[in-house]
N, C-alpha and C positions, 0 to 999 in steps of 0.2 A: 836255540837250537843245539840238540845232543843229537849224534849220531848212537848208530847201533851198539860200540861200546863205550858208549856213557860219555864218551871223549867232545867239547865245542869240535862243530863247525864252524871251515872254514868259507871263505866265499872263493867262487871260481877261478879269478882271476888269482888268487893268494895259491889256491889250491894249485891250477896249471902249471905256475909257477914254481911251484915247486917254496914259494917265500913265507916261513914260518904269518901268520893269524892275528889279530887282538881280538876277533870277534865281535866289535863292536857294532850293532847294529842302529839305522838301516844302514849305512857304509863306515867301515873300517875304516882305522886314520893311515895302513898301511895307503891302501886306495886311491884315500886321497891327498895326502902324499905325496904319490908316483903322478896325481893327474889323470886319475882313469877313474872318480868316482862314478863317473856312470857307467863306468860297468861292471858296477862291485854288484851282486845279490849272490844270497845264498841258495843254490840248488837242489831242494828238497832228495832228491835222489840222483848224484854226478855223475855216478857209475853208469848209470841207462841209457839206452839209448832206442830211437824211434823205429817198430817193428817194420824190417824190414832193409834196415841202412847196412849193406854190403860188409866185411869183415877186411880192417887195416888188412893190406898186402905185401910182402916183407922187402921191402929194397931191392936184399942184394938175396939171391938164389942158395937156398941151405942146402949143406955138401953132404946129409945125411938125411935122409927119409925115412921114418920108422909107422911102417904102416900096422894098423891097426889089427887083432888076432879075428876081434869076432867085427870084421866091418857092416856098420848097416847104409843100409840108404839114407841118402842126405833129408830130411824132410823139405818142402819146398816150402819156400819165405811166402807170411801174406804180402800181399802186394799194396803197402801205403806211400806209392810214391806221387801220387796223382789222386787228386780229386777235384771233383769236376766246382765252377766256380759261382757261390754265389749272385744271384742278380741286386741288381741296383735299381732296375727299373720302377718306378712308383703300380704301374701296371700289375707288375707283377708281386706284390708284397702281399697279400694276402693267401700267393701257394704253399703254408706254413714253414715247420721250424725247419730242424735239420736232417729231418727220414730223410728230404729226397735228393742228399751227399752220393754222389755215385764213386764209392772208396775203388773201387777199379775200374775206373774210366779215366782218360787220358786228359784235362783241356789243366789243369793247374797243378801246381807240385804240392803235396803233401805236405814240405814245412813250412815255418812261418818264412815268410816275403821277408828276405835278408838287408838292416837298416841300410840309410846308405851308408854311414860313416866305415862300415865294411865291406859296400860291393862295390865291385868294375863297375862303373858305367857301357852302358853299350854303344855303339858307333850310333846309330835311329833309335833312341828311344822308341819305345810301342805306343807309349800315351803319357799323361799327366794328370796327376792325382793332387794332393792337397791343392787349396785354394786360399790363399792366406791376401790380406787389406794390403794395398798397398799406397801408399799415400802421394801428394804433390809432389813430395821433394824425391820419390822415386828415379831408378832407372827408367822407367817407362814414361810418367810424365812427360817432358820436353816432345816426346812426339804425338801425345792425346791431345798436344794444345787444340788442334787445327784437325783431329778426326779419332771417331772411336775407334780403339784398337781391340784382334780377337780377345776372345776371354784365356787363349793360352798365353798370352805373353804373361801375364797376372797371376799364373799359376806355378807352382814349384816342378825341380823336375821330379821325376816316376823314380819312385822307388823300387830299385830295378829288380825285377825275377833273373833267376840264372836262366843261360840257357839250357836248353834240353840237355844237352848232349854231360850238362857240369852239375846235373839237377839229381844225375844218376849216381855222386859219390857225393853228394855235396848235407850235408848233415843241419848248415844253419851258424847262422852263432852262436857265442855263448849264450844272448840277451832271448835267441828262440829255444830256448826247450824246450818241451811240453809239459814237463815238471811243473811250471810255472802253471797255467792253465789248469793240469789238474787242482795243484794248490789250489787256485781258484776257485775253482767250480767246489771242491771239500768247504771250504768254508761258508759258502752259499747253502747250504741246506744244513737244515730242513728251512726250505723256502715262504715256510707260513711265517715264520718267526719274522722274516722281512718283509712281508705284506704287512703281519700284526704293525712291525715297528714303524715304519714309511706309512701309516693312516693316523695310527699318533703323536708324528712330528708333526704332522699337518692339520690334528686337531689341539694340540699342547701351542706350540709354537705360531704367535700371532703375529708374529712379521715373516714369515718366510721369505730371503731372496725368487727358491723356484715356487712355480706358479703351480700350487697344487695337484690341479686336477688332470697337470699335464703328464706330472710324474701317475699320479695314479690307476687315469686309464691305461698304462702301460703294464699294472701288473699280471693279471691274466695272461697276458703273450708271454711276461717270461716266465713265469711258471712253466709253463708250456717249454719252453729254451731251455730251460733248466731240467725241467724233468728228461727230453729231449734225449741233451746233453750227460748229464745219467744214465743216462739208460745203455748208451753207444760206448760206453767205459772204454776199454782199450781201446776202441775202434775212434776214439774221438780228434786222432790226430787232424784228419782233414777236416774236419770240425776246427778247429782252434786255428788251424790253417786260414779259413773262412771267414771264424770273425780278427784275424786279426791283418787280411785283407779291407776286411772293409773300415774297419780303426781306418788304414793309411788312407781313405778314400775323400773326397769330401762331402760332407752329409750339408748337399741344395736342395731346398726348402722352394717346392712350386707355390706360386703366388697363391693360389684359387685353394690349395688346400686346408681342408676346417681343421681345426682344432684335434677331432677325436679322430681324427688319420693321423698324426703329428707324432703318437710312436713308432705308426709301421718304417718309420728313417732307421729304427735305432732299435726292432726287435725285429724279431722271428728269423725269418731270414738275411737281414742286416743287422744282426743282432753286432755290437762293438763293446769292446773292453772298458770302453769309458761309460757306458751303460752298467757293467757288473760296478762298476767303481762305486761312481755314483748310489747304487743303491747302499754299499757298504758302506761309506761312509755317514749315506741320513741314518741309519741302522744303529751306527755307532753312534750319533749324537744321541742320538735320544737316549739310548742304551744310559750317558752319564748325565742323563735328568731323569733315567729313572732312581726311581728305590732296591737294592737289590732284593729285594723278597717280594716284588710286585711280581702279578701271576706270567705275564711276561716271559721271565724265564723258565716258567715248568712247560716244557715241551708237549708237547701232542703223545709222545710213548711216557711222558714223566718223569722223563730225565732234567737234569735241570742246569740250566746252562752257568755261571762263575764272571759273575759279571766284567771283573777287572778282566778276567783271563780271556773275556770274551771282547772289549776294548780295545787290546791288547792286539789280538790278532787280525782285528779290522784295521788298528792303525800300518801293520803290516801288509796283510794282504791290497789293502787300495792302494801304497805306495809298491806291491809287485805290479796295479792295473794303472797306475800314475807312469811307472817307470817302461812300460809295454809303450805305453798312449805317445810316451815322447821316445821311444829307439825309433819306433814306427811315421813319428812326423803325424800325429795325432793332441790336441791342445784339451786338459780340460781348467774346467772352474771349479776346481772343488780343491777345497784348503784343510789339510788333517788338524789343524790345530789341535791335539787329544795333547797341548802337555800345558804343562804354566805358559800365564803368558811373557814371562821372562825368556823364556826358552827362547834364542837362536833361530834353534828348528821352523818356530811361529815363524816371525819372517823373513827366513829364505820363501816357507812356500806362499807366503803372500808375494811375494817377485815373483815367484813361477806364475804363481796366476795375474798379475798384471798382465807379466807377458805374455799370457795366452791371450788376454783380452785385447790385448792392442795390436795381438796376430792375427785375430779373427775378423776386428775394426769392427768388434761391437760399439766403439767408442765415437762412434762416426756415422749415422744413422743413416746422413743420407747417402753413403756409403750402396742401401740396402733399400731404393724405391720402392722394389716388388714383395717387399716382406710381411707376409699374413698381417692380421692385427694381432693376432693372441700373439702373435713371435716377436712384432714389435715390444709390445708391450714386458713381456720376456724378457729381453733383453735389455729395456728399457730399466727396470728392477736389478738384474743383474748387476748392469757397472754403476749404479747407483750405491748399491749394496757392498762393493767393493772398494769405491772412490769414498764412503765413510768408511770401513775398514782398515784402510791407507793410512787416513786421518789419523783414525783414532790408536792405531802401532805408532804412527808418528810420533803424535804428540804422549803415547808411553812412554817408548825410549830416547823421545829425545832425536828426532833422527830424522834428516829432511824425508817429506817424502818423496814414494814412489810416479803419485799417479798428477797429474796438473789440468786444470777445471778449463785448461785455455787451450788444449786439443781436443775439445769435445765439442761433438753440437747435439748428445744426447738429452733433447729434455726432460722432462721428472716426470714419470707413470702416471695414468691417468689415479686417480682414486676413485676405483671399481671396486666391487668382489670379485675373486680367483673365478668361479662360477660364470659370469658374465663377459668375462676374458674368453673361456673357453667353449661359448655358445656357441650355436650353429642358429641362432634365434637371429635372424640381421635388425628385424623391427626391435625387437629387445634391446639388441647392444646400441641401436640409435638411440632409441628412447630412452634411455640410462645415462647415454653420454650425452646427451641433450639438455640433462639437468645438472650439468657440474656447472661451475661461476666459474670465470676468463680464465684465474688459478689453477683448473679441474682437478678443486674440493668439493667433495660431490655435498652437496645442500641439500639432502633429509637425515643428516646427525648422526649419520653411522660410520663405524669406528671397522675399516677395512685392513689388512695385514699393510696394500700401497699406501695407508695413512703416517703409517710410523718411519716408512719407506722415505716417503715424501717429505715428511721435517725432518726426519735424522741425515737425511743428506747434502736439505739447505741449512743446518750446524755445520758439516762436513767444510762447506764454501767458504765457512766463517770461521770456520779449523786457519783453515788451509792460509786464510790471509792471516792471521794470531802466528802464524807459526816461518812463512814469510818475514815478517819483523822479528821472532826468535831466536833465529835461526841463520837468520844472515851474518854473514863475513864482516860486514861496517857496520857500525850502527847511523840508524839515517839523520839528519841533522834534525829532520822534522818530524821524530818517532814518536812524541807525547802527541802532536797531533795528528797522526795518522790510528794512531788505537787509537784515541778517543771518536772519533771521527768511522773508525770500525766499528766501536762500542756504544755507540749511537744509531747505526743500522741494526746492531743485532736484536736492541732494546723495540727499533718499531717495526721488525719483523716480528716477535714473536708477540707483540698487541697485533697483531694482524690472523697467529694460527686461530683456525676457530675455536672457539670457545670450548665446544665438546674434549678436544685433544691437549687441553690445559690443565696440568694437574692440578697449579695451586689455584685454580677456578674451583674447585672440587673444594668442599669435606672431604677431609679427609679418614674417615672414620667409613663416611660412605663409599670413597672410590672400593675400597678392600671390602665392603660387604654387601653390595647392590650389580657392582660390577662381576665380571669372569676374573679370578686373579689375578692371569696371564695379559690380559687389558689393561688392569694398574700397576702394571709391572713395566710392559712398555710406558706408561704414562710416564712414570714418574726416572722411568732411568731420559725420556729424552728430555724431563723436565733440570736433572743432575744432568747433564750435558749441555744446553742451556746454562744455568748456575755454572758450572767448571768454563765455562768460555768466560766467563766474566771475571771468574779467577781467575782465570793465567794471562787475564788482559791486564788486571789488577796489578801483577804480577810486573808486567813490560811495566805498568807507571811507577809499579813502588823500584826497580833502578834507577828510574831518570829525579822520583821527585819522593822525599819526607809523604808529602801532601796526603800521598796514594793511600797511606797505612790504613788509615780511618777506615775506605770504604774498601783494602783487603780482607782486613779484619771482619767485619761486616759481609762481606758475599763471603769466610771462611765459614761464620754461622754458621745462616741461613743454609749451607751445604749440609752443614752437620749436623742441624737438628732437624734436616729436611730425609736424612741419611737414616736417621734413628728412628722412624717410622718403621721399620725391620726387626727392633726388639716387639712390639705387638703383636709381630706378624709368626709366633715363635707356631702355630700349629699352623703356617701354609704347608699344602704336597710339599713333598720333596723336590717335583722340577720344578715348583717355586724359590727354593730356598739354598740349594741348588750356584743357583744367580745372586747371590746376597754379598759371597765373597770377591767374587770380580769387580761389582757397583761401590763398595767399599773401596777396594784397591785402586780403583778407578778417579774414582771422582772426590773419597771422603779425606783416604790420610793421607796424602799432600794439604787438604785446608786445615785438619786439621794436627799437624801437625807445625805450622803456622801460628794457629793458634795457641799449643805448647811452650812455644818456645814465646812466644810473645808474650805469655804469664809468668814463664820465668824469668826474662828481662825486665819485668815490671813489679814482681816482690823484689828484687835481688835491689831495685835501683828504688824503691818502696815511691814510687808513682800508680797512679788509675789505667788504667789500656785506655790506649789514643780512641776516642770515637764517644758513640753513642753504645759499643758492646760492653755487657754485664761484666764481673768478672764472675761472682757467684752464676751465671748462666754458661760461662765458657767451662768452669771447672767441673758443672754438674754436667755436664752435654758430655765432658771429653773422659768423667767416669764412664756413663752410664757405655760408651763407643767400646771402652778397653773390658767393659764386663760383656756386654753383648759379641764381641771378638771372639770370645771363649766359646760361644754355642753355634756362634754363623757357621763359621769352616769345619762344615760337613770332614768326614776322615776319607779321604782320599782324593783331593781337590789336589792340584796341583799347584796350585798357590798357597800353598798352608804355608808352608817354608817361609813366603816373604811375608803373606798375612804375621804369621805368627809372631817375626823380626819386629817387624814397626811397629804393632802389638806392644812390644815390650819394651823400646825404648818411648812410647807415649807414656807405659803406665811408670817407667822412670822419673820422668821431666815431670808428673804429675805428684809422683811423691816428693819432691824436694820444695815443687811448691807448697803443698800442707807441710810438709814436716819442716820446713823453715822459720827457722830463731835467730831474730836482728839480732847484734850484738850487743849489747851497753853503749847506750853515746859516752860513757864515762869511758868502757877499751881501751885500750890502744889497737891502731889499728898497724901498726909500722911493721908489723912483722910478714907486712905484706901479702898475707891471706887475704885479709876485708872481708867484702862481707858471701864469698865462696869458701872463706876456710868457717866459716859457722854452717856449711850445708854438711859435710863429714865425706862421703864415699858416693857419688850423685853420680848420676842416669852419664857424664860423658867420662867415667873413671872405668863403665861396663866394659867387660873384653871383647873385643870386634867381631864380626865375621870373619872367618878368612879371602884375602884381599882387598878387604873394604878401604878405605881410607879415614883418618880419624875424622868423628862425628864436631862439626863444627858449633860455634853457642849460637849466631845469631841465624832469626828469620829465613829471611832473604838467602844468607847461606846453604844455609841446611836445605832449601827445595833445593843449589843444584847440586850438593849433596847428594838429593836424595836420587836427584836424575841421570846419576853419574856412576853412585853404587853398583858394585860388582857382585851380585850377587849370586850366591855359588843356590842351584838346584838342581833338586833327584827328577829324575825323570817321572811323570807321574801325569794319566789321565788327566786333561781335566776339563778342554773348553772342545769348540769346534768354531769352526767359520768366521774367523780373528774375531770375536764379539760379536758375532752374527745372531745366537739365539737372546744374547740382551738387548 
């Protein structure tokens, strides 16, 4: 972001403190080092003030007062000090948007509510606001053993609004500048683009964590809300204040509310910043998986959106919404993983999402006995998706997961169509649920969005157990027995999965030709997760015994041969191909590395590969993978650098294997070079990436090195929802 003079814009804490800012986004390093990162933001118009703000009075009288020669009467300032409060009662939800905001009223302050960390508590807070989950070890639990407690005990302190006297001089904290609201609103124009993008998202994404009808039913009202906010222009300050007050209030859903009315709790007069953030993040997600030449980027007026710039705008604007919600006490279950998967911000956003999930109590279903059916199922899907994302990232980074299944009682969502979840026909709902089997699967052979969420959540439960064994500080004496037990349970579960969801039971070509490509993509991803689980457990066993090497190579070869189906899918649409690099990065490259290095070892030692793995098949599959990687990584992918570097390593190892010439038997090997000397310049002589440790020569050591390699990564848009679209 640049100022009018062309120089980079400083963040507000650095600008106010007269400190040189390094202009980093989304948070500058100066604020990070000072421990005030949560206060760091870039104001689009830092010198502006809300209309009606009184000028700062001098502390001492001036010695000389010079009167203007032609004094003019001072115009009366427009009064934006107060605005009417937006009602939250369900009976008033249909009253319209922001046209009823009384700009000249006296019911509420126009500036946004001051966040808790910068507000001074009043002696008697008038009310409580945000309702958060409190578990059995909380401060209130001991008093609840015999009697139920009033709801006020479980609510957080109020976001204090300055007193009426202070309101006349308050301009709000640096977090509450109205410029942020104007910036968010500007990015949401034209709304027709977002309307189309969100509908595309739920059409293309075959396993979204969000229940599509609940979001799509809110779009008409959101269009009206944004049109009214735009029409207010500079008079939108009271409306922004109202949105912020809504954001600071708890979102309580009546048990009798139908799904068709759910959107009224967060649109219209109840519009919230997290609602706008959700729209931005979903639109940014579909944009990433849409070709730059797609007609969606051509607006109604004929102008064309630049895809990369749009995604960058969505990153920063959605972060503005997240920051507003955090400042004012709200939580969001949205992850903005628009960067490469090895970017630390992905891990950090995962932590934010899990913190929000726990704070809302979504992990404990018994805490919401009166929640409507559609909301209960929506929360089950969110919980399952976040849990799965946590285990996927933990495996990818080799870090302890941040969620544990032992602290949750949320069961799996039912395997039903999204439209059934949002229906108001109770008889249709009951009849659909009655046809489910005892495990919650549909018996009609249908594939719904919840089908893959259920399946991948169960895979994540096994991942959690494998991570416990892999990352334990001390090696368990019974490690082999435990891993073999997990492996047997995993195989048994996979055998119990409905046949229509198992990729390997279908004809490979028929899956991609007879089914929707999005369904085929989900099926192969789920199958690869199952194979990768087997691979991870064989790695654990390999650390304990050499007897596991044949099984490790066999499962590695199976993963590799399964992924190579992508080489036949070069004509798939853009949004399908866009997932290929991440799938290869997560599931294939570790297996390919094991095969390549084992091939190299056996070549140097002049011995066959252990087990039933064919040397010719392994070389052929690795060669196809290396060539496949040249086209599968689309330009602009955040994982481009990581995949490219790993692909170079595989190519060098394979070149060594293919070019190896064994020395003559009579040649004296006393020069110390041995068989390695015949290779000449090799993979292990390649220049290292900055910050990377030397590459080991053994397959298992290579995997450990791969887990801990410090890959530098350029910040570029890549993916969203922590592998959720995958």
